[in-house]
Each structure stands twice: as structure tokens, then as C-alpha cells.
C-alpha positions in Angstrom: 144.5 -123.9 3.6 144.7 -125.8 0.8 142.1 -124.1 -0.7 143.9 -121.2 -0.7 146.8 -122.9 -2.1 144.5 -124.5 -5.1 143.0 -120.8 -5.6 146.2 -119.0 -6.0 147.5 -122.0 -8.5 144.7 -122.0 -10.6 144.9 -118.3 -10.5 148.8 -118.5 -12.1 147.4 -120.9 -14.4 145.1 -118.8 -16.1 147.1 -115.9 -16.1 147.0 -116.1 -20.0 143.0 -114.7 -19.7 144.2 -111.4 -17.6 143.0 -109.1 -20.7 140.3 -111.1 -21.5 138.5 -111.2 -17.5 138.7 -107.3 -17.9 136.4 -105.0 -19.5 136.6 -101.2 -20.5 140.2 -100.7 -21.2 141.1 -97.8 -22.7 144.5 -98.7 -24.1 146.2 -102.1 -24.8 149.5 -100.4 -23.3 149.3 -100.2 -19.2 149.9 -96.7 -18.6 151.0 -95.6 -14.7 149.1 -97.4 -12.1 147.1 -100.5 -12.9 143.8 -100.1 -11.4 141.4 -102.9 -11.8 137.2 -102.1 -10.3 134.8 -104.1 -9.7 131.8 -103.2 -11.8 130.6 -100.0 -13.5 129.9 -97.2 -11.2 133.3 -98.0 -9.2 134.9 -98.0 -12.9 133.3 -94.7 -13.8 134.1 -92.8 -10.8 137.4 -94.2 -11.1 138.4 -92.8 -14.4 137.1 -89.8 -13.6 139.3 -89.4 -10.7 142.0 -91.6 -12.5 142.2 -88.9 -16.0 144.5 -90.2 -18.5 147.1 -91.4 -15.8 146.2 -94.6 -15.5 145.3 -97.5 -17.1 141.8 -98.5 -15.5 139.8 -101.8 -16.6 136.5 -103.4 -14.6 135.7 -107.1 -14.2 132.2 -107.2 -14.0 130.2 -105.3 -16.7 127.3 -107.6 -18.4 124.9 -108.2 -15.1 124.1 -106.9 -12.4 126.2 -106.8 -9.2 124.1 -108.5 -6.6 125.1 -112.4 -6.8 128.0 -111.6 -9.0 131.3 -114.8 -8.2 134.3 -113.8 -9.7 136.2 -115.8 -12.3 139.9 -117.4 -12.2 140.3 -114.8 -14.4 139.0 -112.1 -12.5 141.8 -113.2 -9.7 144.4 -113.5 -11.8 143.5 -109.7 -13.0 143.4 -108.4 -9.3 146.5 -109.9 -8.5 148.3 -108.5 -11.2 147.3 -105.2 -10.6 148.9 -102.2 -8.4 145.3 -101.5 -6.8 142.0 -103.2 -7.0 138.9 -100.5 -6.3 135.5 -102.2 -5.1 132.5 -100.5 -3.3 131.7 -102.7 -0.2 132.7 -105.5 1.3 129.3 -105.8 1.7 127.9 -105.6 -1.6 130.9 -107.5 -3.3 130.8 -109.7 -0.5 133.4 -111.9 -2.2 136.2 -109.5 -1.4 136.1 -110.2 2.2 138.5 -112.6 2.5 140.6 -110.7 0.1 143.8 -109.5 2.4 144.8 -112.7 3.1 144.2 -114.6 -0.6 146.5 -111.3 -2.1 148.7 -110.5 1.0 151.9 -112.0 -1.2 150.4 -110.1 -3.9 151.6 -106.0 -5.1 147.6 -105.3 -5.2 146.6 -102.7 -3.3 142.8 -103.0 -1.8 140.8 -99.9 -2.0 137.1 -100.1 -0.4 136.0 -96.8 -2.2 132.7 -96.3 0.4 134.7 -96.1 3.3 133.7 -93.3 5.5 130.8 -92.2 3.7 127.3 -91.6 5.4 125.3 -94.5 5.0 121.6 -95.6 6.1 120.4 -98.2 7.4 118.7 -100.8 5.3 114.8 -100.6 6.1 113.7 -102.6 8.5 117.2 -103.2 10.1 116.9 -99.8 12.0 116.5 -101.3 15.4 118.9 -104.5 14.5 122.1 -105.2 17.2 125.6 -105.7 15.9 125.9 -109.3 17.6 129.5 -110.8 18.1 130.8 -111.5 14.7 128.7 -109.5 12.7 130.1 -106.8 10.4 127.9 -103.6 11.3 128.2 -102.5 7.8 125.7 -105.7 6.6 122.9 -103.6 8.5 123.9 -100.7 6.1 122.5 -100.0 2.6 125.2 -99.9 -0.4 123.8 -98.1 -3.3 125.2 -95.0 -2.5 126.3 -94.7 -5.8 122.7 -93.4 -7.1 122.8 -90.1 -4.7 125.2 -87.3 -6.5 126.3 -86.0 -3.6 127.3 -89.5 -1.7 128.9 -90.4 -5.4 131.0 -87.1 -5.2 132.0 -88.2 -1.8 133.2 -91.6 -3.1 135.1 -89.9 -5.6 137.2 -87.9 -3.4 137.6 -91.3 -1.0 138.9 -92.7 -4.0 141.3 -89.6 -4.5 142.8 -90.1 -1.3 143.5 -93.5 -1.3 145.0 -93.2 -5.0 147.1 -90.1 -3.7 148.6 -92.1 -0.7 149.8 -95.0 -3.3 150.6 -92.6 -6.1 152.3 -89.3 -4.2 153.0 -87.9 -7.1 150.2 -87.5 -8.6 147.6 -86.7 -5.3 147.2 -83.4 -6.7 145.7 -84.3 -9.4 143.6 -87.3 -8.5 142.3 -84.3 -5.8 141.6 -81.9 -8.0 139.9 -84.8 -10.9 137.4 -85.5 -7.6 136.5 -82.3 -7.0 135.5 -81.6 -10.6 133.4 -84.5 -10.6 132.2 -83.8 -7.2 131.3 -80.3 -7.6 129.5 -81.4 -11.1 127.6 -84.2 -9.2 126.7 -81.4 -6.5 125.4 -79.1 -9.2 122.9 -81.9 -10.9 121.9 -82.7 -7.3 120.8 -79.3 -6.7 119.4 -79.0 -10.4 116.9 -82.4 -9.7 115.8 -81.3 -5.6 114.6 -78.0 -7.6 112.6 -80.3 -10.0 111.4 -83.0 -7.3 110.5 -80.1 -4.7 107.8 -79.4 -7.6 106.2 -82.7 -8.2 102.6 -83.2 -5.5 103.5 -87.3 -5.9 106.5 -88.2 -4.2 105.7 -92.3 -4.0 107.3 -94.9 -6.6 107.7 -98.3 -7.0 110.9 -100.3 -8.1 112.1 -103.9 -8.6 114.2 -104.1 -5.8 115.4 -101.1 -3.4 118.1 -99.3 -4.9 116.7 -95.9 -4.7 117.0 -95.3 -0.8 119.2 -92.8 -1.2 117.7 -90.8 -3.8 114.8 -91.0 -1.9 115.7 -89.3 1.2 118.0 -86.7 -0.4 115.0 -85.7 -2.4 112.3 -86.1 0.2 110.2 -89.1 -1.8 109.0 -92.4 -0.9 110.7 -95.4 -2.6 109.0 -99.1 -2.4 110.6 -102.1 -3.5 109.0 -105.4 -5.0 112.4 -107.0 -4.0 114.7 -105.8 -0.7 118.3 -104.6 -0.7 119.2 -107.2 -3.4 117.6 -107.8 -6.3 117.8 -111.9 -6.9 115.2 -112.6 -4.5 111.1 -112.9 -5.7 108.5 -111.4 -3.9 106.6 -113.9 -2.0 102.1 -113.4 -2.2 102.1 -111.6 0.9 104.7 -109.1 -0.5 102.7 -108.6 -3.6 99.5 -108.6 -1.8 101.0 -105.5 -0.1 102.5 -104.0 -2.8 99.3 -104.0 -4.8 97.4 -102.1 -2.1 100.3 -99.5 -1.9 100.1 -98.7 -5.7 96.0 -98.7 -5.6 95.9 -96.7 -2.5 98.9 -94.1 -3.8 97.3 -93.8 -7.1 101.3 -95.3 -8.3 101.0 -95.6 -12.5 104.8 -97.3 -13.1 105.9 -100.1 -12.1 110.2 -99.8 -12.3 112.0 -102.2 -13.6 115.7 -103.1 -14.4 117.7 -104.2 -17.1 120.0 -106.6 -15.3 116.5 -108.7 -13.7 113.5 -110.3 -15.0 110.2 -107.8 -15.2 108.0 -111.1 -14.7 107.2 -109.6 -11.3 106.9 -106.2 -12.6 104.5 -106.9 -15.0 102.2 -109.1 -12.5 102.2 -106.1 -10.2 101.0 -103.8 -13.6 98.6 -106.5 -14.7 97.0 -106.2 -11.2 96.6 -101.9 -10.6 96.5 -101.2 -14.3 100.0 -99.6 -14.1 102.9 -99.3 -16.4 106.4 -100.8 -16.5 109.0 -98.6 -17.4 112.4 -99.1 -17.1 114.9 -97.3 -14.4 118.6 -98.5 -14.3 120.4 -98.7 -10.9 123.9 -98.5 -12.8 125.1 -102.2 -11.9 125.7 -103.1 -14.7 127.7 -101.1 -17.5 125.1 -99.3 -19.6 127.5 -99.8 -22.9 126.6 -95.6 -24.2 129.2 -93.2 -24.9 127.6 -91.0 -21.5 129.5 -89.9 -18.8 129.1 -91.7 -15.2 127.0 -88.4 -14.1 124.9 -88.1 -17.6 123.4 -91.7 -16.8 123.1 -90.8 -13.4 120.7 -87.9 -14.8 118.9 -89.4 -17.0 117.8 -92.2 -14.1 116.7 -89.1 -11.6 115.2 -87.8 -14.7 113.0 -90.8 -15.1 111.9 -91.0 -11.9 111.0 -87.0 -11.7 109.2 -87.3 -14.9 106.7 -90.5 -13.4 105.9 -87.9 -10.5 105.3 -85.2 -12.7 102.7 -86.7 -14.5 100.6 -88.1 -12.0 
């Protein structure tokens, strides 16, 4: 209890940092709802849904989301917002106690991945949910890299915003439908391209692209597992070396938010090249739309498979 009061007091003292704690402010003057989001995919998708109606910001942009912890200024920004949108209580594990932390605040908490058809993390398929365990912890959170699931997430955000702001419900739904339609068109385009590649396997920094692999009939192998902050041990590197050689993999994909050291080591051992593949876990800092950034990613994988 003392910890909670200390946290709330610290949040109040640091209220002056509210604007510093949020990134990507579309305007200096707040309009409509004040919406704070957790990281780039959620910011970008929420912005697509909200359009020009609301002020949408994000607290995290410069690093990957794995291992991120919000600062006191970030907590202040969330507490002062009308809505806080985050992806998953398992990915952003620091949100698990937010209902208690912000119970006296006006902010509404919106878990954007709620209701999505999730798939279990590879290796955890047969693990049973024990007492006290969050069932969602067994499932892969990286749905935003699958265009179809990104569209479904936009619709869920629209539905929840419509409950909070009923007068603009129709606009949210219209914007989400438009985004989802574009996402579906992108997915259909890429499915056609992936169907023509003879090679189907690719190696990534961590297993962020499982939904992409599942969607397009591919096989992904990651240097690290579901999180990008765990370095592979020598046994894992041996398995990866054998896999790369047996499947004639020519590229090891490294990510902009993590050290490429392991990727370079594996490339050196196998004769492969290291190329960049962005799981969009941080702000790409370009002027592309979310779906344009997503398409660029998918095309990087497709081109690699086509060249084998």
C-alpha cells in the first residue's frame, strides 16, 4: 500500500514532464479525447482509427518493447489521459496492476489484443495453465506483424473507443474498416508472392514473425525466443548453424533495436549475410503509414526467399 501511495505522489510531482514523457504529438493543443498508447504499432493503429478526432501520443518509441519499463513521467501521462491503449498485459507486463494503480484516475484502460485469435508460443503448446497463471502468457503477442490481425486489432480498438466516445462511434468503425480492408488487400498480395517462392525458411533475431510464418506457410527460426533480450547459448547456436546449412539459408535477419552480435556470429559460421528486418517494436521514424512499414518488412522476407 505504501508503495502505491509513493508511486502516486511521485506521479503528481512529475506532472510537469507530461509532455516530455509522450512522443509523436500530432498537435500541441489537445483535442477530443486525450489518448496515450504504449508503443509504435499501437500508436499507429490507434491513430488510424481515431483520425483527426483525438490527440494520440505514445510513451515509448526509441527502443524495443521487451524489457521496457515506464518512467514516472510516463505514468503521469497515462494517469492524466482519457484513454490508455496497450497491446497485451503479457507483452507490456507492467500494465498488470494498472487497474489498481489508476483506480482513482479518469483514464480508461484498453487492451488492444483482447479477443484476437492468438497462437501458442512454440514449445509451449502442451503446457497446461496452472493456478495463478495468466493463460495469455502461453501465447505469442506479436500479432501486429500479421496484416490481417492488425486489421482485427484496429476493429477492436474502434469498438472500445466507441463505448468511451459514443458520439464518434460510427467514425471509429468507418476508419477501422478502411484500415482493415487495406490490410487484407496487402495480405492477399503478399500471400500470392510467398506462394511462388520455393524456399520457405528464414532466420530472425527473435521469434517475432511466427504469425507471418503461419499466415503465409513459412517456417521461422529465431536466434532468441519470444523476447529479444536473451542471447542464445552455445547449444542453440549449434542447432542454428546446422539448420542454416541444411536449409541453405543465405540471410540472418538482425533487428534495429537489439545487438546484431549473435546474428553476425551465426553468419560468419555459415557463410550467410546479415540483413535488417524490423519487427516494428520501436518507432521507425519515417513518414510511411503503418501498413507501408509492414509491407516493407514482408517484402524483405519475400525477396530473400525469392533469391534462393
